[in-house]
C-alpha positions in Angstrom: 39.9 16.1 -12.4 37.9 15.6 -15.6 40.9 13.6 -17.0 42.0 12.0 -13.8 38.7 10.1 -13.0 38.3 8.5 -16.5 42.0 7.6 -16.4 41.6 6.0 -13.0 38.5 4.2 -14.2 40.3 2.7 -17.1 43.2 1.6 -14.9 40.9 -0.3 -12.6 39.1 -1.8 -15.5 42.3 -3.1 -17.0 43.4 -4.5 -13.6 40.1 -6.4 -13.2 40.2 -7.6 -16.8 43.8 -8.9 -16.6 43.4 -10.7 -13.3 42.4 -14.3 -12.9 39.3 -14.6 -10.6 38.9 -18.2 -9.2 35.6 -19.8 -10.2 34.4 -16.7 -12.0 34.9 -17.9 -15.6 32.1 -20.5 -15.4 29.6 -18.3 -13.4 29.8 -14.6 -14.2 29.3 -14.6 -18.0 26.2 -16.8 -17.5 24.9 -14.7 -14.7 25.4 -11.5 -16.7 23.4 -13.0 -19.6 20.6 -14.2 -17.3 20.0 -10.7 -16.2 19.4 -9.4 -19.7 16.1 -7.6 -20.0 15.5 -8.2 -16.2 14.7 -11.9 -16.8 16.7 -13.1 -13.7 14.8 -10.6 -11.5 11.4 -11.4 -13.0 12.0 -15.1 -12.3 13.0 -14.4 -8.7 9.9 -12.1 -8.3 7.6 -14.9 -9.6 9.1 -17.3 -7.1 8.7 -14.9 -4.2 5.1 -14.1 -5.2 4.2 -17.8 -5.4 5.9 -19.0 -2.2 6.0 -15.9 0.0 2.3 -15.3 0.6 1.1 -11.7 0.8 4.4 -10.3 2.1 6.2 -12.1 -0.7 3.9 -10.6 -3.3 4.4 -7.1 -1.9 8.2 -7.6 -2.0 8.1 -8.9 -5.5 5.9 -6.0 -6.7 8.1 -3.4 -5.0 11.2 -4.9 -6.4 9.8 -5.0 -10.0 8.5 -1.4 -9.6 11.9 -0.2 -8.5 13.5 -2.1 -11.4 11.1 -0.5 -13.9 11.8 3.0 -12.6 15.6 2.4 -12.7 15.5 0.9 -16.2 13.4 3.8 -17.5 15.8 6.4 -16.0 18.8 4.6 -17.4 17.4 4.3 -20.9 15.7 7.6 -21.3 18.0 10.0 -19.4 21.2 8.3 -18.4 22.5 6.9 -21.7 21.3 9.9 -23.7 22.9 12.5 -21.4 26.3 10.8 -21.2 27.4 9.0 -24.4 30.4 7.0 -23.4 32.1 4.4 -25.6 32.3 0.9 -24.4 35.7 -0.4 -23.1 38.2 -1.8 -25.6 38.3 -5.6 -25.3 42.0 -6.2 -25.8 42.6 -6.7 -22.1 39.6 -9.0 -21.7 40.3 -12.8 -22.4 38.1 -14.1 -25.2 36.6 -16.8 -22.9 35.0 -14.1 -20.7 33.5 -12.0 -23.5 29.8 -12.0 -24.1 28.6 -13.6 -27.4 26.6 -10.5 -28.2 28.3 -7.2 -27.4 26.0 -4.3 -26.4 26.2 -1.2 -28.7 24.5 1.5 -26.5 26.3 4.0 -24.4 28.5 2.5 -21.6 27.3 5.0 -19.0 25.5 4.1 -16.8 25.2 0.3 -16.4 21.6 -0.7 -16.8 22.3 -4.2 -15.4 23.8 -2.7 -12.3 20.9 -0.3 -11.9 18.3 -3.0 -12.3 20.1 -5.4 -9.9 20.5 -2.9 -7.1 17.0 -1.5 -7.6 15.4 -4.9 -7.4 17.4 -6.0 -4.4 16.8 -2.7 -2.5 13.1 -2.7 -3.3 12.7 -6.3 -2.0 14.7 -5.4 1.0 12.4 -2.6 2.0 9.6 -5.1 2.4 11.6 -8.1 3.5 15.0 -7.1 4.9 16.3 -10.7 5.1 15.4 -11.3 1.5 17.1 -8.1 0.4 20.2 -9.2 2.3 20.2 -12.6 0.6 19.8 -10.9 -2.8 22.6 -8.4 -2.2 25.4 -10.8 -3.2 23.5 -11.8 -6.4 23.0 -8.1 -7.3 26.7 -7.4 -6.6 27.8 -10.4 -8.7 25.6 -9.2 -11.6 27.1 -5.7 -11.3 30.6 -7.0 -11.2 30.0 -9.3 -14.1 29.6 -6.3 -16.3 33.2 -5.3 -15.6 34.5 -8.9 -15.7 33.0 -9.5 -19.2 34.4 -6.2 -20.5 31.2 -4.3 -21.3 31.4 -1.6 -18.6 33.9 0.5 -16.8 33.8 0.4 -13.0 32.5 4.0 -12.9 29.5 2.9 -15.2 28.6 0.2 -12.7 28.9 2.5 -9.6 26.7 5.1 -11.3 24.1 2.5 -12.3 24.1 1.1 -8.8 23.5 4.5 -7.3 20.7 5.2 -9.8 19.1 1.8 -8.9 19.2 2.5 -5.2 17.7 6.0 -5.9 14.9 4.4 -7.9 14.0 2.1 -5.0 13.9 5.0 -2.6 11.8 7.0 -5.0 9.3 4.2 -5.2 9.2 3.9 -1.4 8.6 7.7 -1.2 5.5 7.3 -3.4 4.3 4.0 -1.9 5.5 3.7 1.7 6.2 0.2 2.9 4.3 -1.5 5.7 7.6 -1.5 7.7 7.8 2.3 7.7 6.8 4.1 10.9 3.1 4.5 11.5 1.6 7.8 10.6 1.7 10.5 13.3 -1.4 10.8 15.5 -1.6 12.2 19.0 -0.8 9.6 21.6 -3.7 9.3 24.1 -1.4 9.6 27.1 -0.1 13.0 25.8 -3.5 14.5 24.9 -4.9 17.4 27.0 -6.9 16.3 30.0 -10.1 18.0 28.8 -10.1 16.0 25.6 -9.6 12.6 27.1 -11.6 10.7 29.6 -8.7 8.6 30.7 -5.7 6.8 29.4 -6.7 3.5 27.7 -6.0 0.5 30.0 -3.1 -1.8 29.5 -4.6 -5.3 29.2 -1.9 -8.0 30.0 -2.7 -11.1 28.0 -5.8 -9.3 26.7 -7.7 -9.5 30.0 -10.8 -7.3 29.7 -10.7 -7.3 25.9 -13.7 -8.7 24.0 -12.9 -9.4 20.4 -15.5 -10.0 17.6 -13.8 -12.0 14.9 -15.6 -11.8 11.5 -14.4 -15.1 9.9 -15.9 -14.1 6.6 -13.5 -11.2 6.1 -10.9 -11.7 3.4 -12.6 -15.0 2.3 -13.9 -14.5 -1.2 -14.1 -18.2 -2.1 -13.9 -21.6 -0.5 -14.3 -22.5 3.2 -14.0 -19.7 5.7 -10.8 -20.1 7.8 -11.2 -20.1 11.6 -8.9 -17.2 12.8 -10.0 -17.3 16.4 -7.0 -19.5 17.4 -4.7 -16.8 16.1 -6.2 -14.3 18.4 -6.1 -16.6 21.4 -2.5 -17.4 20.7 -1.4 -13.7 21.1 -4.1 -12.6 23.6 -4.9 -15.7 25.7 -6.9 -13.8 28.3 -9.2 -12.1 25.8 -12.8 -13.2 25.1 -13.3 -14.0 21.4 -16.7 -14.1 19.8 -16.8 -15.6 16.3 -19.1 -14.4 13.5 -19.6 -16.1 10.2 -17.8 -19.3 10.9 -17.8 -22.4 8.6 -21.0 -24.3 8.7 -22.5 -21.9 11.2 -26.3 -21.4 10.9 -27.6 -17.8 10.4 -26.8 -16.1 13.6 -27.0 -12.6 15.1 -25.8 -9.8 12.7 -22.3 -8.5 13.2 -23.6 -5.1 14.6 -25.6 -7.0 17.3 -22.5 -9.0 18.3 -20.4 -5.8 18.5 -23.0 -4.2 20.7 -23.0 -7.1 23.1 -19.2 -7.3 23.1 -19.0 -3.5 23.8 -21.3 -3.9 26.8 -19.2 -6.7 28.2 -16.0 -4.8 27.7 -17.4 -1.8 29.4 -18.5 -3.8 32.4 -15.0 -5.2 32.7 -13.2 -1.8 32.3 -11.6 -3.2 29.1 -11.8 -2.6 25.4 -13.5 -3.7 22.3 -11.5 -5.7 19.8 -12.2 -6.6 16.2 -10.7 -9.1 13.7 -11.7 -8.4 10.1 -11.3 -6.1 7.1 -11.9 -2.4 6.8 -15.7 -2.8 6.6 -15.8 -4.8 9.8 -13.5 -2.4 11.5 -15.8 0.5 10.4 -18.7 -1.2 12.1 -16.6 -1.8 15.3 -15.4 1.8 15.3 -19.0 3.1 15.3 -19.9 0.9 18.3 -16.7 1.8 20.1 -17.4 5.6 19.7 -21.0 5.1 20.9 -19.8 3.3 24.1 -16.7 5.4 24.7 -14.4 2.4 24.4 -10.9 2.1 23.0 -10.7 -0.2 19.9 -8.1 -2.9 19.2 -7.8 -3.7 15.5 -6.5 -7.1 14.4 -6.0 -7.3 10.6 -8.1 -10.1 9.1 -9.4 -8.8 5.8 -8.2 -8.5 2.2 -6.5 -5.1 2.3 -6.5 -3.9 6.0 -5.8 -0.3 5.1 -6.7 1.1 8.4 -4.6 -1.4 10.4 -1.6 -0.9 8.1 -1.9 2.9 8.4 -1.7 2.4 12.1 1.5 0.3 11.7 -0.4 -2.9 12.6 0.8 -5.6 10.2 -0.1 -8.7 12.3 -2.2 -9.7 15.3 1.0 -9.8 17.3 1.5 -6.1 16.6 -1.9 -5.4 17.9 -1.4 -7.6 21.0 1.8 -5.7 21.9 -0.1 -2.4 21.8 -3.0 -3.8 23.9 -0.7 -5.2 26.5 1.3 -2.0 26.9 -1.7 0.3 26.7 -0.1 2.3 23.7 -2.9 4.1 21.9 -3.6 7.1 19.7 -6.5 9.3 19.0 -7.6 9.3 15.3 -10.0 11.4 13.3 -13.3 10.2 11.8 -15.5 11.6 9.1 -19.2 11.6 9.9 -22.4 11.7 7.9 -26.1 10.8 8.2 -28.1 11.1 11.4 -31.5 12.6 11.7 -34.9 10.9 12.5 -34.6 8.2 9.8 -30.8 7.6 9.5 -28.2 6.6 12.0 -24.9 8.3 12.1 -22.3 6.7 9.7 -18.6 7.0 10.1 -15.7 6.9 7.6 -12.4 5.5 8.7 -10.6 5.4 5.3 -12.5 6.5 2.2 -15.9 7.6 0.9 -16.7 7.5 -2.8 -19.6 7.8 -5.2 -19.9 7.6 -9.0 -17.8 4.9 -10.8 -16.0 3.5 -7.7 -19.0 1.8 -6.0 -19.7 0.1 -9.4 -16.0 -1.0 -9.5 -16.3 -2.5 -6.0 -19.5 -4.3 -7.0 -18.0 -5.9 -10.1 -14.7 -6.7 -8.3 -16.5 -8.5 -5.5 -18.6 -10.4 -8.0 -15.6 -11.9 -9.8 -13.0 -12.0 -7.0 -14.1 -15.4 -5.7 -13.4 -17.0 -9.2 -10.5 -15.0 -10.5 -8.7 -13.6 -7.4 -8.6 -10.1 -6.1 -6.1 -8.6 -8.5 -7.4 -9.9 -11.8 -11.0 -9.1 -10.7 -9.9 -5.5 -9.9 -8.4 -5.2 -13.4 -11.5 -6.6 -15.0 -13.7 -4.2 -12.9 -11.6 -1.2 -13.8 -11.8 -2.0 -17.6 -15.6 -2.5 -17.4 -16.2 0.7 -15.4 -14.0 2.7 -17.8 -16.1 1.4 -20.7 -19.6 1.7 -19.3 -19.7 4.3 -16.4 -21.5 7.6 -16.9 -21.1 10.9 -15.0 -23.3 11.5 -12.0 -24.9 14.9 -11.6 -24.7 16.2 -8.0 -24.4 19.4 -6.1 -21.1 19.6 -4.3 -21.1 22.4 -1.7 -23.9 24.1 -3.5 -22.4 23.9 -7.0 -24.0 21.6 -9.5 -21.5 19.4 -11.3 -21.3 16.3 -13.5 -18.8 14.1 -11.7 -17.5 10.8 -13.0 -16.1 9.9 -9.6 -15.9 11.6 -6.2 -13.3 10.3 -3.7 -13.1 11.6 -0.1 -10.3 10.4 2.2 -10.5 10.7 6.0 -7.2 12.6 6.4 -4.9 13.4 3.6 -3.6 10.5 1.5 -0.2 10.2 -0.1 -0.2 9.6 -3.8 -1.1 11.8 -6.8 -4.5 12.0 -8.5 -6.7 9.0 -8.0 -4.0 6.7 -6.8 -3.9 7.4 -3.1 -1.6 5.1 -1.2 -1.3 5.8 2.5 -1.8 8.6 5.0 0.8 10.9 6.5 -1.4 11.6 9.5 -4.5 10.0 11.0 -5.4 13.1 12.9 -4.8 16.1 10.6 -8.4 17.5 10.7 -9.1 17.5 6.9 -11.0 15.6 4.3 -9.0 14.8 1.2 -11.5 15.5 -1.7 -10.7 14.5 -5.3 -13.3 14.8 -8.1 -13.1 13.5 -11.7 -15.3 16.0 -13.6 -17.6 14.8 -16.3 -17.5 16.2 -19.8 -16.2 15.3 -23.3 -13.7 12.5 -23.3 -13.2 12.8 -19.5 -12.3 9.2 -19.1 -9.8 9.2 -21.9 -8.2 12.4 -20.7 -7.9 11.0 -17.1 -6.3 7.8 -18.3 -3.9 9.7 -20.5 -2.9 11.9 -17.6 -2.4 8.8 -15.4 -0.2 7.2 -18.1 1.9 10.3 -18.5 2.4 10.6 -14.7 0.6 13.9 -14.3 -2.9 13.2 -13.0 -2.6 16.1 -10.5 -2.2 18.5 -13.5 -5.2 17.2 -15.5 -8.1 19.6 -15.9 -10.4 16.6 -15.4 -9.3 16.2 -11.8 -10.1 18.6 -9.0 -8.6 18.4 -5.5 -9.4 20.2 -2.2 -8.7 19.8 1.5 -11.9 20.6 3.5 -13.5 20.1 6.9 -17.0 19.6 5.6 -18.5 18.5 2.3 -22.2 18.8 1.4 -23.7 16.6 -1.3 -27.3 17.2 -2.5 -29.4 16.4 -5.5 -28.3 12.7 -5.4 -30.5 10.5 -7.7 -32.7 8.0 -5.9 -30.8 4.8 -5.0 -27.3 6.3 -5.4 -24.7 3.7 -4.4 -22.0 4.9 -2.0 -18.7 3.1 -1.1 -17.7 3.6 2.5 -14.5 1.8 3.5 -14.9 -0.6 0.7 -18.5 -1.5 1.5 -21.3 -0.4 -0.9 -24.5 1.1 0.5 -27.5 2.9 -1.1 -28.3 6.6 -0.3 -31.1 8.7 -1.7 -31.0 12.0 0.1 -28.5 14.8 0.7 -25.7 14.3 3.1 -23.0 16.3 4.8 -19.6 14.8 5.5 -17.8 16.5 8.4 -14.6 15.9 10.3 -14.7 14.8 13.9 -11.3 15.4 15.4 -9.7 12.6 17.5 -13.1 10.9 17.8 -11.7 7.3 18.2 -9.1 5.9 20.5 -7.3 2.9 19.0 -4.5 0.8 20.3 -1.4 1.4 18.2 2.2 0.1 18.5 4.5 2.9 19.8 6.7 4.5 17.1 10.4 3.7 17.3 
């Protein structure tokens, strides 16, 4: 078998090299050269990011990340583990040959790995785009045999490695098209834990939606998103907040309270259009009034909506009209005579992260969200100092404390998405202070082992007590910064919120 496969590989190579392929002579050599160093795919990614909006940017980023993983695997492991000589060029017509012949190991094909990785990665986010790229990727892979620089087996191995890289990236960073995280469907919950099944609201009848038109608008005029809601839920009542040219009106919290009372009188539900901070405020009101919540994504990131499997307002509308809903956990802190109860939908953080959010929001309107985030991260790494705080009774110097409501996927301080929105735990991650803590953490992140760094501590808890906070300590709750100057206890509240959610396939 060890001799048969290489022999068969060479026979197929000679057959391809000696055959005349109509139209290929003027196309395939140029296509092969255009894919050198990933230039072809970088150009396609730039076009997708520029013309495809947010979904296009996600597809481009996933494609390039998959390409990077595949390229790294080929050049660091593949070519070093199997050193195979390039094919002899006697059977390849001179007109087909590349001007510059590669001199590295023939196995596996890096071009094939990059092509398949990029097309597969893009396809995970945008299936039709991936399907359109598949012939281009196949042509690039075939061109490596046609020009005589790889055997067919090299190309097949590279293609398999590229597909594996795309799947590995998807495993670490799930796509928005993947199934929503598991949570208990409200219809299946025990009778003693549920008042009643959330109502199905055809056309949105009985739903009162508060639309925060300022969400996701970091610069320029605020877009009116109310027509989008009325388009998918024509019977819903929509209340706008923060519209263009609108004088100072009632605060968002007051509008949510009024909307909740109206929805309760109609036997309906509370709806919200906005980002994670706006959804947090709506969730607090919905829990207080015992109402189900409908989330329509309208912010910059929309982490909670995406973790529910809600990508667009149409997704939310389908759930509202069918009555499909789940019970999700919340994390709670505050309360007492001088503080109202605060809830956490996604994340809670103190230390460097609130400062990062402040700097990012300061520059996002001028630079854009991504460049502002990079600038903020560099500034925080340069200037931040550890915060001394008691964590569950133990005094620590912490550079950053991150708490997720339910366990997040992703290693170290790069959580991505949640497996489960009702798992009953707090995902706690602490970057300890100390000598060269920032340098050691960055080094661990660059080497891909932040979970093994002694700087980083992780735990899964149900309660977290923080005391000894300095006066005026900033906290980041679901991306919004607030000031706190007394001890607090974060605790899980299981299945505290009912939220409409598209049924899983």
